[in-house]
N, C-alpha and C positions, 0 to 999 in steps of 0.2 A: 722239302718244299722247293718247287721249281717254277719260276715265272714262265708264263706262256705269252702273254700280251699285256702291254702297258699303254694306257692312253692318258694324256695330260692336257690340261688347258688352264691358262691363267696362273701357272706356277713359275714365279720369278722370270727367268729369261724366256720361257715358253708362253708367249701371249696367246698365240693361235693354237688350235688343236693339233697335237702331234701324237703319233703312235709308234710303238716299237714292237715288232713281232719277234719273240725269242724262239719260235718253234724250231728253226733250223740252226740255232746258235748253240755251240758247245763251249768253244774257246774263242773269246773275242775281246777286243779293246773298245773302250769308250774314249774317244779322243775329240779334241777341239781346243780352241784358244782359251786363254784365261777369262773367266767370267761368262763363258758361253752356256753354262748350265750342266756340266758333266756331273758334278756332285748332286745337283738337283734331281737327277734320275734316281739316285739311291734314296734321296729324301722323299721322293714321290712314292717309292716302294714302301718305306717305313710308315709314311703317312697313311697309305691305303690300308696296310695291315694293322697298324696299332694306333693311328691318329696322332702320331708323335713324330716330330722332326728334331734331329739332334741339336741343331743350333738354336731353336726357339721353343723346344718342348711342345706343349699342346697349343701354343699361340700360333696356329697355322695361318691365321689371317695375315700375319706379317709377311708371308711368302706370296701373297697375291700380286700378280703383275700390275705395274703402274697403269692406272686407268681402267682396270678390269673390275667387274662387280663381284667376282668370286673365283676361287680355284676349285678344280674338279679333277679327280684321278680315278681311273678304272683299272684294276689289276686282275687279270685272269691267271690263275696258278694251279698247279697240280700238287697233291699230297698223296703219293702212291697212285692207286688207280682212280682216285677221286679228283674231279675238276671243280673248282670254285671260282666265283667272280665277285669281287667286292668293289662297290662304287661309293666314294666318299666325297662330299662337297662341303666347302666352308665359305660363306659370304663375308664381305667386308664387315657387315654388321648383321647380327642375328645368329641363330642356332645352326649347327652343322646338320647335315643329313647323310644317311648311310643306307645301303641295301646290299645284302649278301644273297647270292644266287648259287644254285647247284645245277650242273649239267646232267640231264636225265638220260642222255644218249640220243635224244631227238630235239630237245629245246632246253632253254634256260628257264628255271622256275625258282620262286622265292624259297630260301632254305629254311622253311619251317616258321613256327611262331617266334616273334621277336627278331626276325631277320631285317627289320627296318628300325630297330632301336640300338643306339650306339653301344650301350653297356652290354647287351646280349650278344651283339655281333663281335665285340672285342673278346669276350669270353670264348665264343665259338671258334674264333680264329686261333687264339692261344691253345685251345684244346686240339684243334686240327693239326697245327704244325709242331706242337709240343714245345714251343719256346716263347718266352716273353720278350719284351723289347730289349732288355739288357743282354740276355743270352743271345738273341738274334744278332745284335750289333757286335758281338765278340766272337761269333763262330761262323755266321753266314755272310753278313754284310758288314764289312769292316770300314767304317767311315774315317775320315781324317780325325786324328786325335785319339782314336780308340783302338788303333791297329795293334799296339803293343800292350794293352791292358791285361790280356790273358797271360802274357809272359811275365810282366813285372807288376801287375796290379795286386789288389788285396787278396790274400790267400782264402779268406772266408767266402768272398764273392766268387772266386774261381771254383771252390768246391760246390757252392750253390748252383753255379752254371752247369757243372758236371752232373749234379743230381738231376736237374731238369732235362739236360741234353741226353743223358743215358737212361732216363726213366727210372732212376734209383728211388724216386718217391714211392715206387711200387712196394718196396720193402717197408717204408713208413706206413703205407696203407695196410700192408699185411700185419705189421705189428699192432696197429690200432684195431684191426679186425680180430686178431688173436685175443687182444684184451677184451674186446666186446664179447667174443664167444665165451671166454672164461667167465666174465661177469654173468652172461646169460645162463651158463651151466650152474654157477654157484646159486643164482637166484632160483633156477628150476629145482635144485636139490633142496634149498631152504623152503621153497613153496610146498614141496611134497612132504617134508618133515612137519611143517606147520599143519598141513592137511591131515596127516596121521594123528597129530596131537589134538586137533580140533574136531575132526569128523569121525575118527576111528578109535577114539579112546574107549577102552572096555570091550573092544571086539576081540573075543578069545574063543577057543573051542569050548570052554566050560559055559560061557554065556550062550553059545549056540545050542548046547545040550539042554540047558534050562528053558530056553525059548521053545524047543521042540516038545518038552514035557507039558508046558502050559498049553500049547496048541492042541495036544491030544486030549487033555481034560476039557477044553472048551468045545471040542468036536463032540464029546460024549454028552455034554450039557445041551448042545444044539439038537442032538437026536431025541432026547427026552422032551424038549420043548416042541418038537415037531409032532410027537405022539399026542401030547396034551392038546395041542391046537386041533389036531384031526378029530379027537373024541368030542371036544367042546363044539366044534362046528357040526358034528352029527346030531348032538342034542338040540342045538339051535335050529337045525333043519326040521327036526320033528316038531318043535314048537312053532315053526314058522307059519303053518297054515292057520292055527288058532290066533297067533299074533296078528296075522294079516286081517282076519275077521274083526278082531278087537280094534285094530287100527282104522279099518274102514268105518266101523260104528262111531269111533271117536271123531274121525274126520267128518263124517256126515253130521254129527251133533254140532261140531264147530261150524260147519257150513250153515246149518239151520240157525244157529245162534247169531252168526254174522248177519243173516237176512233179518232176524228179529231186531237186532240193533239198528239196522238200516231203516226198518219200518218205524221204530221209535223216533229216530232222527227226522224222518219225513213228517211224523205227526207234529213235532215241535216246530219244524220249519213252516208247515202249512198254517198252523195257528198264528204264528208271528206275521206271515205274509198276508193273511186275511185282514188283520187289523191295519197294516200299513197300506193295503190296496184301497180300503174305504176312505182313509184320510187323503190319499193322493188323488183319487177321482173327484172328491169334493173340491179340493184346491184347484184342480185343473178346470172345473166348471166356473169357479169364481174368476180366474184369470182370463178365461175365454170371453166372459161378459165385459170385463174391463177393457180388453183389447178391441171389442166391437165399438164401444163408446169412444175410445181414443181415435179410431179410424174415422168415425163420423165427424169429430171435431177437426181432424186434418182435412177432410173434404171441404168443409165450410171455409176454412182459412185459405185453402187453395183457390176456391171460387172467388173470394173477395180479391185476391191478388190478380186473378185472371181478368176480372172486370176492370180493375184499375189500369192494367196494361192495355186493355182494349181502348180505354178512354184516353189515356195520356201517352201511351207508348212504353217501350221498355226503358229500363234504367239507363242503358247506354244512349238511347235516343234522347231522353230527357237531359242527360249530362251534356250531350252535344248541343242541344238547344240552349241550355243554361250558359254554355261557353259563348254561343252566338249572342245571347242577351247581354252578357258582360261586355262583349266586343261592341255591341250597339251603343251602350252607355259611353264607352271609351271614344267611339267615333263622334258622338254628340259633343263631347268636351273638346275633341281635336278640331271640329268644325268652328267652334266659337273662337278658339285660339288662332286658327288660320285667318278667319275674317278680321280679327283685331289686327293681326300682322299686316294684312293686305291694306287696311285703312291707313295704318301708320306709314307704310311704304309709299302709298299713293300721295299722301300729303307732303312727303319729303321731296318729291321729284321737281315741282315748280321752283322751290327755293334753290335747289342745286342747279337748275338750268340758268337762273339769274346769276348765280355765283360764277358759273362757267363763262358767261358773256362778259362779266366785269373783269375776270382774269385774263381773257383774250385781249381786252382793251389795254390793260396794264402791260401785257407782253409787247403790244405794238409800240407803246410809248417808250418802253425800255430799249427796244431794238433801234428806234430812231435816235435815242440818246447815245447809244453805243456807236452807231455809225458816225454821228457828229464828233464824238470823242476820238474815234480812230482817224477821222479826217484831220482834226486839229493836231493829233500826234504826228501825222505825216508831215504837215507843214512845219512843225517845230523841228523835226529831224532834218528837213531840208535847210532850215535856217541855221542850224548848228553846223552843217556841212559847209555852207557858204561862208559862215564866219570863220570856220577853221581854215579854209583856203585863203581867206583874206589875211588871216594871222600869219600863215606861212609866207605869203608874199611880202608882208611887212617885214618879217624877219630877214628875208633875203635882201630886200631893198636896203635895209639898214647897213649892210656890209658893202654895198655897191655905190658907184657914182656914174654919171653919164659917160658913155664911151667904153665901159667895161663889157666883157663877154658874160652872158648869162650862165651861172653855174649849173643850171638845171638842163637847159637845152643847148647851150653853147652859142646862141645867136648874139650878135652885137647889139648892145642896149644904147639907144641914142638918148632916151630920156626916161626917168623913173615915174611910175604911176603913183597917184595919191590914194590913201586909204586910212580907215579909222583905227585898225590894229586890234589889240587885245581886249579892250573894254567891250566891244561889240560881241566877241566870242563868249564871254562870261554871261552876258544877258541871254544869249541864245540857249546856253546850257540850262540856265534856271528855268526858262520857258519850256524846254523839253521835259524837265523833271515834272513840272506841273501838268503838262499834257499827258505824260505816262500815268500819273496818279489818277487823273480824270478818266483815262481810258480803262484803267483797272476797276475803278468804281462803277463805271457804266456797265462793264462786263459782268460784275457780280450782281448788279441790279437786274440785268437781263436774265441771268440764270435763275435768280430767285423767282422772278415773275413767271418764267417758263415752268419751274417746278410746281409753283402754286396752281398754275393752269392745269398741268397734267394731273395733279392730285384731285382737283375739283372735278375734272372729267371722269376720272376713275370712280369717284364717289357717285356721280350721276349714273354711270353704267351699272354700278352695284345696286343702286336704288331701283333702277328699271328692271334688273334681273330679279330682285326680290319681289317686285310686283308680279312679274310673269310667273315665278315659282309659286307664289301664294295663290294666284288665280288657278294654276294647274292643280295645286293641292286641294283647293276648295272644291273644284269640280270632281276630283277623284273621291274625296271624302263624302260629298253629297251622293254620289252614285252608290258607294258602299252602304250608306245609311238607308237609301231607298231599298236596296236588295235585302238588307237585314230586317227592315220594317215589314216587308212582304212575307219573309219566312216566319217571323214571330207572329204576325197577324193570323196566319193559317193555323198556328198552334192554339190560338185563342178564338177560333171560329170567326175570324175576320175582324175582331175588335181588340186592338192592342191596349193592354192596361198601362196605367201610368208608370209602374215599375215592373216590367216583365221578368227581370232577373229574380226579384223577390218572390213573385208568384211561382216561377219555375223551381226555385229552390225549395219552396214549400211542397210542391208536388214530388220532388226527388225524395225529400225526407219521408213523406207519407208512404211512398212506394217501398222505401227501404224498411219502414216499420211493418208493412204488410208482408214483405218477403221474409223478414225475420220471424213474424208470427207464423207464417206457413211452415218455415223450417222447423220451428219449435214444435208445432203440432205434429208434423210428420215424424220427428224424432221421438215424440211421446208415443205415437201410434206404433212405431217400430219397436220401442222398448216394451210396450204392453204386449205386442205380438210375440216378442222373444220370451217374455215371462210365461205367456200362455203355452208356447211351444215347449218350454222347459218343463212346465208342470205336466204336460201331456206325455213328455218323454219319461218323466219319473214314474208316472202311472203305467206306461208301457213296459218300463223295465221291471216293475213289480209283477205285471201280468206275465212277462217272460219268465220270471223266477217261478211263478206258479206252473207254467208249462214245463220248466226244467225239472221241478220236483215231481210233477206228474209223470214225466218221461222216465225219471229214475225209478219211481215205484213200478211203472209198467215194465221196466227193463229187468226187474228182479228175476233171476233164473229159478222161479218157483217150480216150474214143471219138472226140470231135471232133478232138483233137490228133493222134491216130494217123491219122485219115482225111485231114487236111490234109497230114501228112507223106508219106503213101502217094501222094497225087496229085502232090505236088511232086517226089518222087523217082522215081515211076513203078515202084515195087516194093513188095511186101507187107512189112509190118513185124510182128514177133512180140513179144508181151509175156506175162508169166505170168498165169494165171487166178486169180481171187479164191478164197480157201479157204472151205470150208463152216464150219469152226470159227471162233469169233470171240473166243477168249481172247487175252491179251496176247502170249504167246509165239508162237502161230501167226501173229498179225498182224505181229509184228516180223520173222519170217522172210519173209513175203510182201512187206513193204515193202522189205526189203533186195534181194530178187530184182528188184523193180520198178525200184528206183533204178539197178541195173546195166544193165538193158535200156534205160532212158531215156537213160543216159549215152552208150551206143553210138549211139542214134538221133540225138541232138543233134550228135554228131561228124560223122555222115554228112551232115546238113543243112548244117552250116557249111562243109565241104569243097566241096560242090556249089555253094554260093553264091560261094565264092572263085573257082572255075573260071569261072563265068559273068561275073564282074565284070572280067576281064582286058580286054575290048573297049572299056572306057571310055577307055583311055589315048590311042588314036588320035583320038577325038573331042575330047579335052581339048587335044591339040596343035593341032588346027584352030581351036578356040575361042581359044587363046592368041594365034594370029596375028591373029584378028579384033579382039581387045581391046587389042592392043599400043598402049601410049601412052595408053590410056583409063582402065583400072583395073589393079591388081596381079593377077598370076596366082593361081588358087585350086587346091587339090588335087582338086577334083571339079566336075563341071558343076552339081550341086545347090547347091554353095556359090557358084559363079560367077554363077548367075542372079540371086540377090538382090543380090550386089555390083554387077552391072551395073545392076539396077533402081534401087538407091540412087543410083548415079552419074547415071543418067538423070533421076531426080527432082531431084537437086541442080542439074543443068544447066537443067532447066525452071524451077526456083525462081529461079536466078540471072537467067535471061532475063526472067522476070516482074518480079523486083525492079528490074532495070535499066529496064525499060519503065515501071514504076510511078514510079520516081524521075524519069525524064524527064518523065512526065505531071505529077507533083507540082511540078517546077520550072516547067513551063509555067503551071500554075495559080497558083503563088505569084508568078510574075512579073506575071500579070494582077492578082492581089490587091494586090501592092505598089504598082502604079500607081494602083489605086483608093484605097488607104489614104493615099497622098500627097495625092490630090485632097481626101479628107475632112479631113485635118489642115489643109490650107490653108483649107477652108471654115470650120472651127471657129475658126481664128485670126482670120479676118475677122469672125465672129459675136461673138467675145470683144471685139474692138475696138469694134464698134458698141454693145454693151451697156455697155461701160465709159464711153463718152461719154454714154449715156442716164442711167446712174446718177449721173454728175457733175451733169447738168442737173436731176435730181430730188432733189438734196440738200435737207434741210430749210431750210438758210439761204438758199435761193434761191426755189424756186417756192412752198413753203408759207408762207415769210415774206412773199412778194409777195402771195399770196392772202389771208393774214390782214390785211395792211395795206389791201388793196383792200376787203375785207369791212368793216373798221372804218371806212373812209372812207364807204362806202355807208350803214352803220348810223348814222354821225354825221349824214349828210345826211337820212336818213329821220327820225331822232330830232329833228333841228333843225327840220324842218317841224312836227312835233308840238309841240315846245317853244315855237316861235314862236306857235302858236295858243293853247296853254295859258297862256302868260305875257302874252297881250295884245300880242304883237309886240315885247316887250322883249328876250327872249333867243333866241340861236341857239347850236347846238352845233357844235363843230369838233374834229377829231381830228388831233393832230400829236405826233410824238416819244413815242409810246406813252402819251399822256395825253389825256383829254377836257378841253376848255376851253369856256367860255361867252363869247359876245360880247354885251356889254351895250350895246344901241343907245341907251339913255337916257343913257349916259355916253360918248358920242362913239365908239361902236364899240370900247370897251375890251375887250381879251381878258384873261381871268383863269381860273385853275384852277377846275374844277368843285368842288373841295374847299372853296372860299371861300363857297359858296352857304349861305343860311340853311336851317333845317330844312324849312320849307314849300317854298322854292325847290328844295332838293335832291330833295324828293318829286316835284315837277313834272318836273324834269329826268330823274330815274330812271324815272318813268312814261312820259315821252316816248320814252326809249331802249328801255324794255321793249316798248312798243307797236311801235316801229320794228323791233326785233329780231324780234318775232312776225310782222310783215308780210314782212320781207325774207329770213327764213331759207330759205323754199322756193326762192326765186330764187337764193340764194347757195350752197346745199348741192350737193355733187357727187353725192349719192345721195338716195333717198327714205327712208333709214333714220331720220333725225332730222327729224320733222315736228312743229312746235309747233302742234298742233291744239287746244291748250287753254292758258289762262293764268289763274292765281289770284293775286290781289293781297290782301295782308294788312298794310297799314300806311299811316299818314300822312294819312288823310282828315280827321281831327280837327284837324290843324295848319293847315288851309286856311281863309282868310277866305271869307265867303259868295260873293264875286264869283269867286274862284279855284275854289271848289267847284262853282259853276255851270258854269264852263268845263270842269272835269274831268268832270262828269257828262255834258255834251254830247259830250265826246270818247269817253267810254266807251260811250255809247249808239250812237255811230257804228260801234263794233266788231261789234255784232250783225248777223246775217244773212249773213256771209261764210263760213259753215261752220265757224267757230272758236268754241270754248267759252271764255267769259270769266266768271270768278267773282270777286266782290269781297266781302271780309270787312270789315264796317263796323258800327259802332254809331250812325252818323249816320242817323237815321230818314229825313231828306229824300232822301238818296242811295238808301237801300234801296227807298223807295216809288217812285222814278223809274224803276227798272229793271223790265223786263217779268215777271220771276219772282223769287221769294225762297225761300231755305231758312231758315225761322224756327225758332229754338231757344228752347224754353220751359224755364225754370229752375225746379226744385222741390226740396224736401228729399229726395225719392225718386230724384232723378236727372233729368237733362235729357231732353227729348223733341224730336223733329224732325218738322216737317211742311213739305211743298213747296207753295208758293202760286204759281200761274200765273194768266194772264189768265182761264183757265177755272175758277178756284177752287182751294181747298186740296185736297191729296191726303194721306190718312193715311199714317203711316210703315209700312213693312213690317218684318218680323222674320224671324229664322232665320239667324243667322251660321253659316255652315258646315253648314246643315241638309242640303243636298243631298249633302254628303260623309259624312253619318252621324256627325259629331263629337258627342261626349257633351254633354248639357246641363250646367248649373251643378251642380257637386258631383261630376260623373262623372270617371272616370279618362281619361287620354289627353291 
């Protein structure tokens, strides 16, 4: 597997779209400051291929950049000559999406059914690159923390990785297939043995010989049966002409007898029909008379109804007049009520007018009293104010003497005024209280008088309005009465009865009675007419039956039957002639005479046939001698021929069956010999594949190949480690563990687990490089090719001398068609390699640029753009 192009967006430090083109990269470094996203590039590759990130497993949403809705990765990669592209996207919430495409040489197209389903795509990618996630992160992409696992990890896991990496599961599949082939061969052999026991039991050469003997005897019996059949058919042919004459006579006799029976049936039918027809015609005449009488009654009832309508009008018109008459009575009553109301209202107006005048006079008196009370109230208030002033002056004067300055105005007081003081003020206040009470009483009396006046005036206005309304209602009611009186008078020829409604009601009732009588008479006439029609139909049906019987008699094929009988008997035959009249009685007489004549003719034909049939006995005796011992005797040659034919057919069938059985036994005998040979071949095949399956068992050949591969990997890694360690260490593999041989300590062998951090890095690097070199030679197929190697660990733990050795070793990896990427923050190492993927860290997110010997290339963008995936914030 070799990456070609990687596009990322929203992956940890890579907020914006970034792209890396690996096309021109063989040996390169991935460099940048801590936290810039160097390891995230490897995480993006494993996420695209497996949906898995080492640090969070399948919880890829944890790697979404801060504030981004989703992360998306597109990886284009090559596996041998095939180019694939996988695009995987995970939102912050919701399900992931995936699409696997294949390059057709001209364009990208979806890689078959299921290329947009995660489970199917994961399986297809594992099948394509030949590695699962664990093997991939221990052999191709070595992330932090897993770099040394192949060296010092679990031995069983190491062997499982080798099995997948080298394609050794091929031998497991071969072992399973060998077992399947053995089981199929055993089953095929058992099936053939069971077939021999079930279908070919008793199939022997003796059985074939016995079947051939039986077939020969059956063929001889068939030949005799053919001879008997031929001789009997010859006798039957000679008898055929006479038999045909006898058959024709008997057929003619049967035909004539059938005509006789039909004539007898016609006689019976015509006698019955004649009686029924007389009764039906009499009944029809009776019903016709009753229908005519009912029709006259209906005409008279209809005429009486017509005359009433001409005189009084229709029921609807009378109903309308009756409603008007009832309205006329209502209006009379209403007029009396209105006139009484008008009289009462007219009488109330003068009294109300006098009350209004009195109320107005009372209001004038109350207003004058109120004005006088208000005037007295004003005078009392002035008196209180004057008394109050005098009281204040008296108070001031009591504290002064002549010659003092006034405490109010400051003027010099020569002499003091005289006054009454406090007693006068108290009298003024008492007078004010009485004046205020009198004013309130006068005000209440004025309001009461005003209210009484207003109510009396409203009553007067209401009485006058009642008078006007009653007069108007009286006028309207009188006009309606005049109109109704005229309409009703016209219905009674100008003279209005005392109670027109009662008179009109009587007319309506009489008209309804006449209408009901007319309907009853009409219904009776229709019923009588229906009964007359039914009686006539019954008579017509009987007449039709007479015609049908007559047609049947006339349709008798007498001419042809008489002509055939004449030719067979050789004498003229006489029958009665058809009558001219066609009534039932005449036809019955004719049918009786015809039946008698046909009975005589049928007897003559039957006796002639019996005379001619006597010659068959001699031929039947000759035939009995021929068939003796072959079939049972029959009463006639006609019956003997089919019996012989059946026996002949049975003999032929027996001969054919016997011959077929002999042929089947011969065929089965050949098939049984072939099936025995096939069963023996399948048993031999099962034995061979059983031995092969035992040899291919996993604890033999696969274990051997794993051990051999690990020994070769140890040797290749040892050469690398010896160079990287300056000749101090070599690798060795024994008992499922890697050990190191320390040449500085007397070739001491110790576990690789005892190495220091830097030494473990060198040993792991040596083994990884050796694995990368040897896998092509060791693999049994091209499915797992380590065309690329990514290292992400340990360079910072090396001293300068060891780092120089490592750099030289890594530089030697370029140029052999394999891609090698090194993630490092050691600037010296990054600058030594021919190309770099530099990551620039910024608050807005990291950016990527590829630097080669030809200069820097800007990053590309457009994760999933060719697929039409939505941009940031879109759905999907």
